[in-house]
N, C-alpha and C positions, 0 to 999 in steps of 0.2 A: 283248731288244728285238725286237718284231715289226715287220716291214716290209711295206708295202702300196704297190703301184705305181699305185693309182687310188683316189679317194675312195670309189667304189662298192664296193670290196673290203673296206672296214672293217665290223666287226660293230657295227651301230647300237645294240645293246643295252648296250654298254659306256658308262658315264658317264665323260665326259672333262673334264680341265682342259687347255686347248689354247693353243698359240701358233702363229703362222704368219708366214712370210716367206721370203726367199731365203737369208738367213744366209751370205752370201759370206765365207768365211774362218773363220766361227764364232769371232770374236775375243773378247776378254775382256768386251766389252760384251754381245755375244750370250750369252756364258756366264752373265752375271748374270741375263739373262732366263730361261735354261733352269733355273738354280738356283731362281729364284722359282717357276717352273712346277712343279718337282718338289716343293718345299715346300708349295705350295698344294694340289697333288693329294693329298699325304699327309694334310694337315689336313682335307680335305673328302671323304675316302673315294672319290676319283675316280682315273682313270688319266691319267698325263701323256701328251700327244700333241703331236707337232710336225708341222705341215703345211707342206711345202715343194714346190718345183716343179722340173721337168726337161723341157726345157732351161731355163736362166736366162731369165726373161721378156724381157730386152733382146735376147737372141740370137734368140728366137722372133719378135720383132717387127722387129728390125733385123739380119738375118743378115749383111749386108754391111758392117756398121759395124766398121771396124778398130780403133776406140778402145775396144771392149769388152775389158776385161782382168779375168780372174777370179782369185781367191785360193785357190780350192779346187774340185775336181771332185766329182761325186756320191759316188764311192767314199770319198774322204776325209771327206765330211760324214757318211756312214753310220757310219764308225768313230768319229768324234768324238762324235756323238750317243749312240752305244752306250756309250762310255766315261763320258759324263756321267750316265748312268742313266735315259735316257728310256724309257718303257714302249712307246710306239707311234710309228712314223715313217711318215707317208703322203707318198709322192712322186708328186704328181699331174702328168700331162702338161700342159704349158703350150703353148697355141697362140693364134692370133689370135682364134678364136671364144671361147675361155675368157677372153681379155682383155676381152671385152665384157660380162662378168658384172656386173650392177648391184650396188650396195651391199646392198640389201634381199635380193636373191636369194642373194648370197654368205653373208650372215649366217643368214637364215631357212632356205634350202633346202639349203645345203651344211654349214655349221658346226653348225647346230642339228639339222636332220632327219637328215643322213647321218653326222655325226660326234658327235652327242649331246653337244654342248658345254654344260657348266654354268658353267664359268669360262673367261674369256679373258684371257690375259696378253699385253700389248702393250708395245712400246718407246715411248719418248717422242715419236718422229717417225713412227710407223707410219701408212701409207696403203695402201689396198687397193681392189679393185673397178675398174670401168670408168674409164679415164683417171686412176686413182689418186684418185678423188673421195672415197673413204671415208676418214674421219679418226677420231680418238679421240672427237671430239664426236658424230659419227654413231653410233658404237658405244654411247656413253652414252645417246643418245636411244632406241635400240632395246632397251636392257636390260630395262626394265619390260614392254615389249610381248611379248618372246619368252622371258622368264624365265631370264636368265643374268646373271652379274656380270662386270664387267671390272676389270682391275687394271693400272695403268700403272707401268712401270719407268723410272725416270729415267736419263739418260745417265750412263755411268761415266766418270770423269775420272782421268787420270794426270798429275800436275804441272799441274793446272788445264786440261788439254787433253781435250776430249771425244773418246773413241775411236770411230773409224769405219773402214769398209773403205777409204774414199778416202784417209785419212791413212796407212794401211798401204801402199797402192799408191804413194803419193808417197814414202814411206820407201824402198821397193824401187827406185823410179826413181832415187833418189840413192845407192843402194848401202848404205843404212843397215839392213842385215839384222839387226843386234843390236836396233835399235829396233823393227823389225817383230816380232821374237821377243817382246819385252816386251809388245807389244799383242796378239799372238796367244796368248801363254803357251806357245809351242813354236816351233822353228825353221821358217821358211818352207820349203816343199818343192815340188819338181817331180818328176813321173814321166815316164820316156821309155824308148824302145827303143834299144839299141846298134846303130848302123849302121856300114857300112864307110866309112872315110875315106881320106885321102891317105897315111897310115902314115909321115908324116915324123917324128913324135915318137919312134918306136922307133929311128931312126937316131942320136938324140942321148941315148939312155937314158932318155927320158921318154915311153913309150908312152901314148897317150891313146885313150879310147873316145868316139866321136861320139854324142851323145844326140839323138834325135828326140823332142821333146815330143809326147805323144799328142794333147792337146787344144789346137787352134790358138788358143783364146781365153785360155789360161792366161797369167798375168802373168810376164814374163821380167824379172828385175832388171837394173839398170844394167850396161853392158858393163864388163868388167874381170876381175880374178883374185880368186877367193874360196877361203877354207878351208872345206871341206865334209865332211860325213859322208854315207856312201852305204849304203843298205839293199839288200843282194843276197840274196834268198832268206832273209830274216829275220836275216841276219848283218850287223853294222855295220862298215864299213871307213872309214878316214880318207883324205882326198885333197885335191887342189886342182882347181879348175875354172875354165876361161876361157870367158867369154861374149863373142863378137865375133870377134876375130882379124883383122879387115880391115886393121888397122894393122901387123900382124906379118908376114903372108905373102900379103897381097893377096887374102884370102878374103872371101866374102860375110859381112856382119854377121849377128849373132844366131845364130851357131853355138855349140853347147855342147860343150866337150871336157873330159873329166875324166881326171886322172891319179891312180890309186889307189896308196897307199903299201903296199908289202909284199903285193901281190896279183898273182898270175901266171897265173890261169886265163883261159880263152877266154870273152869276154863277148858275142860277136856274137849278136844275136837276143834277148838277155836284157833284161828290164825292170828298170830301176833307179829307186830313189827317192832323190833328192838333197836333203839338208838343208843350207841355207845358214847357216854359223856366223859368218863374219866376212869383210868386204871387205879385201883385201890391197893392191891397187894398181890404177891405171888401165892400160888398154892403151897401149902405146907402140911406136914403131918400134925394133926391136932389131937391125936390120941383118941379118947373115948367121946361119947356124945356130949358129956358135960363140957369138955374142952372145946368141942365144936360150937356148942351153944354160946359159950362165953366169947369166942372169937367173932361169931356172927353178930352178936350185940354190938361189938366194937365196930365191925364193918358197917352196920346199919347207921350208927352215929356219923361215921365218916362219909357215907354215901349221902345222907340227908344234908350234911354241911356242904358238900360239893354241889348237890342238885339245887340247893336253895341260894 
């Protein structure tokens, strides 16, 4: 897969079958769009191209909005698009000026002239351009004028529920990481750097690594204890992770602390990828360190059973 960090960097001689969007999480509904894109490209002798944006448009327009919660960062998106078999990925910078692009300019001057689009694959609720005024109806009106064809992909349903990024965020807010995995087709994951903590865990034989999530906009699941897998230098380890901690030792909320099973190396300064496998329990007041140790031993047994 070839990657371009600006629309202008793409070779306009290449005929493309294109789809565009933010693709937050690249869930199973998005994957259906990408599958359609690749099949249509193969049948029309064109190259599959995904146009996405960085930063996420809402972050560019509302940087102080604390309600923005993302399911994936750009590094994760790149790896997923690559695994799905996309030929070209254009990651265009998004800013307030770009947000003012009109519908006609977007189609004619960007998608047609610069990305040589011959086929456009869109989701059932796709909107684009200034104030998101562009719709599927607008696209269909411009087809004959600019010589391309559009193809709409209907919403994907699981148990009669339309899959969306919002539904995945709600699942994570409720600790339903298994449901999130079903919608994403992979465990929800967060990446972060190991920072120094209070080191209380090692005094009760449960040393933990404090994780600082790199991207402040990433979605943090519900507070509580989880069975997790952890990627360290491309090796996978099992463990359990606590989000929160404020009800245990009067710590600030939204701390992420992970205890890895059968792992004894120094982790300080390393980057970890945490995959959420199953929710174990809510946070609760465990009293003194002896009470905490007893509960953590129970959590470990539960986590090992879930992970095995």
